[in-house]
N, C-alpha and C positions, 0 to 999 in steps of 0.2 A: 521661481514659480511664485515666491512669498511677493516679492513685490506684487505682480501681479492680484493674487487673490488679496493684498492690501486694498490695492488701489478698488478691484469690484465690489471688496465688502464696503468698503466706504462709500463707495456710488449706493449701494445696497441702504445701507444704517441711513444715510440722506437723503433716500427717497428720491434721488437721480436717476438712478439705473435704466440703462435701457435694455428694451427686447432682447438684441444680442448679448449685451452684456449677463444680462440674466441665463441667456442660455450659455455663455460661454462659464460663469461661476457654477451651474449646473454639472457643467459638464467636468469642470476641475474636482468639486467635492465630490462627485461620483467616482472618479478614477484614482483618488487617491486618500489615504486617511488619514499622511500626516496633514493635508489640505482640511481635511473636515475638523481634525483637533484644534487647527490652527483656528477655523472660523468661528468654533465652539468658544474658543476662548476670546475673541473680537468681540463677539455677542454678551458674553459675561461684563467686560471691563466696560462696552455700551449701557446694557441694561442696568447695573450698578452705578453707576454716572448719573442717568437719568434718572434713577429713583432719589438722587439727593437732588436734584435741577427743581422736582416735582413731587407730588404726592403719589407714592410707588403704587400700581396695581398690575396684577398678576400680566404674564408676558402676552401678549397674541401673536403667534408665531404665523404670520402673513409676510406677504412682502408688502413693501413700502412704497406704494407711488406718492410721487410729487405732485401728480392732478388725478383725481379720481376718473376723469372724463378718458384717461390713455387706458384705463383698464375696460373700460365699454368698447374701444372701439380695437383692442388688441386684436391680433391673429390667433387663430387655432393653434400653430406652435407656440406663441410666446405664453398663450392659458395654460398648454401643456408644460414649457419648463417654469413658469409660476407653480402651479401645481405639483410638478415634481420636487423642486425646493421645498415646497411647503411641507409635503410629507416626509422629506427627509429631517427639517426641524421638527417635526410632530413627533417623530418618530426618536429622535436627538434627546427632545422635550421631556417625551413619557420616559424614555430610560434612565435619565436622570434622576427625576422625581422617584422611582420606584427601587431605587437600588438604594445601599449603606452611604448616607452622606459624608460619614466619618467613622475610624476604625480606631478603638482607645488600644494604645499601645500600651503604656504604663498605668498604671493606679496605685499611687504612693499611699497608702494609709486608707484610700476611698473604698469604704465597704459598699456603696450602693452599684458600681460599675468594676466589674474585674476587667484584666487583660484580654484584650480581642474582642471585646464587646462593638457588635457593629450599632452606629444611632444612625435613627433615622428623623422621623417628625415630632418627635413624642418630647417633654417638657421634662429637662432631667435636674434632677436637685445631689447637691454633694454637700455633706456637713462638715467635715475633715478631710484632709490631705489636698491632693492634688492631682490631676492626671494631665498625662498627656495624650494628643490626637492627631490623627492624620486624616485630611481630607482628600476625598474620590479625588479632588484634585493636584493634591500634593501639598498641601501648604500643611504646615508642622505649629501646634498650637497645645500651649500650658493654659489649663484653668487650676487656680488655687480656689480652694472654698474660705468660706461658706459662697458657695455660689445656686444659682438656678439660669437653666440657658436652653434653649432650642434651635435647632437646624433646620430653618427652610427650605435649603437647598444645600449641597454642598459650598456655594460660592457667598450664602447668605446666613448670618449667625446672628440670632436673638439672644442677648445676655441682659437679663432683667437684674441683676446683680452678680457679683465676684470679680477676679481680674483673671486678665487672659494675656497671654504674651505670644506673639504668631513670629512666625519665620516663613514670609510666603514667596515660593519661586514663581518664575514667570508663567507656569501652566496653570497658576491658580489666581493671576493676577485680574484684579478687579472682584478680590473674597472682600465682603460687605460685612462689619460689625454693629449693628441694631440696638440702640442702648436708650432706654427711656428719654434721653434730653438731648438725643444727638446719635449721629452716625459715621462711620468710617469707612472710606474705601479705597483697599489697597492699589496701588500701584506697582508692585513688585518691591518688596520690604520686609523691615523686620520693626514692629510694633507691640506696644501696648496697651489694654483698654482697661482702666479702672473703674465699676460700677458699685457704688456704695450700696447700702440698705438705703437709706436718704441721702439726698444730694445731689450734686451734678457729677456729670461721668467727666472721666478724662480720657486724653490721647495722649501718648507720648510715643514719638518718632525715635527711633534709635538709627535706623539705616534706612535710605531711600526716602520714599516719598509716598504719602496717603492726604488726601482727600477728606476733609470733613465739612459738617453741616449742623450746627443746632437745630432742636426742633423748632419750626415758626421762623428762624433766620430766614431771608433772604437769597443770600450768597453763599455759594462752598467758600472753603478757605483750604490753600493748599500747605503743608504741612512738610519741611524736609528735616534730616536727620539732625536730631538736637534740638528740635522744636516741640512743643508740648502744648496744649489748648483744655480748657473745660469750659464745661458748657453750662451756662447757667443764667435764666429768665430768656432765651430765644436767641441767644448770643454767644459766641466765643471769646472766652479771656485766656491769652496768654499767662503761664507760668514757667515755672524752672522745670526740667526734665527730671523725673523719679526713677532711674534706671533702677534702684534698689527695690521698688515697689513690685516688682515683677519678676517671678521664677522664670525663666529663660529655658527654653527647650531644650538644650546642651545644658543644662544644670537639675534636670529632674531623674537622670540616669543616677548619678553620683547620690543622690538624697533617696533614690530608692535601693540602691545598693546599700545604703548607711542601714535604713531600717531594717532591709534583710538579715543586716549580719550583728544585730542586735543591741545596735546603736542606743536608742534607748533607754534600755534597761540600763545598761552602761553608764549612762548621766542620770540616772535616777540616783543607783546605787550612791554615785561619787556627792550627788545633793546633799541625798541622806546623813553621809558622811560628815560632809562640812555642817551640817545642823549642829551636828553633836561637837563640834569643836569648839572648846573655852575658849578661843579669841574671838570668835565670831560677832563680828558688831552687826552686821545685815546681811542676807540672801535674799534676793526678790525675785523669783521665780516666776510671780504674776499671775499665778493658779487659784489664788485665794479670790472668795464670791466679794469680799472687802476691797473694792479698788482705792489704788491711792486718788487724793486729790491731784484736781489740773486739767488740761486742756488736752486732750489726746485723743487718738483711736483705736480702739483695742482688737486686735487684729491675730492671725494665726502666728504661732513662734515659731521655733526648730523644728518641731515636732507636730505630726496630724490631730488637729483639735487642741494642740496647746495656745496659752495667749502670751500676746506682748503687744506692749504700747508702740505706737506710730506716732511720732511727731512729725510736721509737715512744714508749718509756718510760722513767722514771727510769734512769738507768746504762747506756743502749743508747750507744756513742759507735764513733768508730775514732780510733786512735790513731796519730799520725805525730812525728818527728822530723827537722825541716829546718831548715836557715839558723841550726844556733847555732854558736856560736866566735867572731862578728862582730858587727860594727852594722851595722845597716841605715839610712843617712840618709833613704832613698827606699824605698819600699815600697805598692805595689800588691797588692790583695787582692780577688779577683773570685771569682764562684762563681754558677750555674744551680740554683738551687731551687723545690720546690715544698712552701711550708708551710703547716701550721695556723695557723686563728687563734684561739691559745689564751689564757689568761689567766694563766699565770704571767709573774712579774715581767719575765725573760729568757729568751732561746731563744738557745743558742752557736752561732756557725756557725765559729769556728775560737778557742781558749782554751788559751794556753800555762798548761803546769804553774805552779800556785800562783800568789800574789799578792802578791809580797814588796814593801816599801818598800825594802829592800837590793838590789833588781833593775830598778832605772829601766829605763822605754823596755820593758819586758813587753806583749805585745798582750793584747786582749780583742777580738772581734768579735762583736757582740751583734746581736739584736733584739729591740726594747724590749715593753714590755706594751702602749702605744702603735701597733705593730707599725712603727717606724719603726729606723733603724738606729743603732749607734753602734760608735765604735769608743777603746777607753780604754788608755792608757799610762799605767805606773804613771810618778809624779812629774812629770805632766804637766799644768800649769795652763792655763786658758782665759784671754784677752785679756780686758782691761778693756771693757764694753759687750757682751758675748756675752749672748744669750738664752738658752743653755741654761741649765738649774734645777738639776742635780745633776751639775755640775762635767765634765763630760764631754761630750765634741763628737757631737751626734745629726743624723741627718737630719729633713728636715721631712716629707715625705711619706710616708704609711703604704706598706708595700711587698706587703701581701699580700693579693690579691682575695677576694671573698667566701668563692667555692669551691673557692679553690685552684686554680692553674697555674703553667707553667713563667716566672720572673720573674727576669732578671739584677742582681744585687746586685755593685755595686763601691766600694770605697775607698781613696782615694788620698792618702797620708802623706806630707808633705814637711817634715821636720823642720829642711831648710836656710831655709824660706820660714815657716815655720810655721803650716802650714794641714793642715787635713783636707778633704778634698771627697767629695761622696756622690754615686752613681749610681746611677740606676732604671732600666733597661731602655733602657741607653747616652747617657740622658741625665743631664746634670749636674742635681742636686736641689738642692745648697746647698755651701758653702765656711764653715770656722768656722776663726777664728783662735787661737793659740795665744800666750801670753806666754811658757812654758816650754816646749821641745819637746825631748825626747829622743832619741836614734837608735832604732828599734826594734830587740828584742832579739827571737829565737823560740828553737827548740830543741823540747823534748820538748811537746808537743801535742794537743788534742782535739778532732777534729772532733763538731758533734751532742748532746754532753754534757759538763759537768763534774764530774760524779757527784754534784750537787747538784740538789734538790729545784726550786730557782729559774734552773737552767741549761738543764731539759730543753727539746730540739729534738723537733718532730714532724714528719717529712717525710723528701724527697728531697734528695739533694745530687749535683749532678752538675758536671763540668770544672772543680775548684776549681784557682784560680792563684795563687800568690804568684812575686812579680815583685820584686827587688830595685832597681828605679827608677819612678820616678812617670809613668805614660800619661797621655797629652794627650788629650782631650776628642775629638779625631778619631780617636784610636787608640781609647778604649773604646765609642763611637759604632760604629764598623765592627765591632767583637768582636763587641758585641751582634748587628749587623747579619747576620753571618757565622754565628753561631750559633744564631739565633734559629728555634724549630723551626715555628713558627706563618706563616701567612699569607693 
């Protein structure tokens, strides 16, 4: 039955359907609810792709003859069958446009929309937090603030600004996201759309296939898993996949549970205590109205309405100058990060300016190609028997999940003991012993990029801590537990 339905539907959409075929199609639709659903889904995909191929106009629910004269000479039975099919389609279209297009599942820190809210054709604004939605056709969507959007139908969503991640099942194939600079039509996939307040929208495909078209472009483009494009000046430009930029549908329940469990208050208490620590060098929570100099985008942090810098491209960075003018025999570095899995040799978490043998103890904190951590200090040497192959202390466990989540990274340096300890999400990962261990040197530094191709970071950084003492295992375990946005 399905193969027969696809053949008849294809003929209908192509305008080549004959009167007997139209009667056959009509009989199938009247007799079988599953066939009606399948037919509607096929029409969704056809309409979405047609909208990319030309300027979109509201669909006219009529039969599609290849030649108008065939309608003029059609028999009464042909006209009756066409009228019946038209009535069915008209009823389906009316029903689809008068019901809720989507329902809010969870509203994590969103005050404008509550759980269970039915979304129709109005424009919605969210200033903080994230919401999960399920469309009338079963697509699961997460939208992160700040965002402005509206549904045109269950299958067409206009995004004026904000970030969206979608998990689209076969029943919602053809789901379309329309942005000011280009459109994306899903063909059964998982993908993300980033629409900044100014500049070009981006489409990132995590799995499956998406058809995209930049506004004003002549041709569509097919993207598959791992592909990403930016819409700019009527053209699509390939770029690196940014998985960490999007909160995935399966991530939001953990964030919602964390808020409900009071994690934000626990984090605020922990931050307040650190700010009173006599050994504090710097604690950057990025909530100050005075922003750090550099090139970056200010986006939402771990908590609804909070802030975090996002660095993406070569040259993106934040500048700071802390802890200079003295030696630090002990040093703890820690940060919450959402980082993409990229192929660059190194990704810079914190690099002091320069790298000179005349400045022993100069600090470079890095994520390596294999996504392990490294703490490199000028002039330091590994103890005999160390397993690291490149001459610097490295952690053992990769720090980045496949699709990017918030993770807590920490490194504890103790020159008096000659050790470097690495921590991932509050747990000790490894300890490296040093033969030569100079006191740490800080001063002018950059977060997120060192102005070189092989130091480019892609992701967000939140709550960066520099502490002039060695935190213990228990302290770092407690710091992670207090600041963890998930439950």
